[in-house]
C-alpha angles and dihedrals in degrees: 000000000000091000090052092051091047092049092047091051092048091049092050091048091050092050091050092046093056091069097042111029127069117246095260092053091049090053091051091047091051091049091049091048090053090057094055111104125206120238088252092056092047092050091049092051091049090050092051091049092049092048092048091052092047091050093050091048090051092050091049092050090049094049094055094044096246095127095061094027092239107202122234122260112272094249089076092061091223119145104234125309122348116189095199091055093046091047090067097034094246096140138050114241115225095228109003115113094230138039095188095112132227095275093062117118117263126229089271090057097249123112115258110245119230115266116251093224 
């Protein structure tokens, strides 16, 4: 419904602008109106962004063996799994594909925050 109201308002504004605004201004107004997103579009984009971040966090947690609490190799003389050691990548997991640790920089250059799960 909000998108219909927004589109109706933009249509009415465009009709009114035809009689008052010069052609160049009408073109700019039309381009600006095309950039306006409805609340539904904004919510969908936020949901996609949130889901993407959650997926990447899940993959990161899986890669370092945090999800299944993969214990360290015996040469580290640690008894089982220690989250603080894994956080900084100071042990070698027995089965996890990576030993980089959770504090390692991500592809964007920022450090990946710890998952809240």
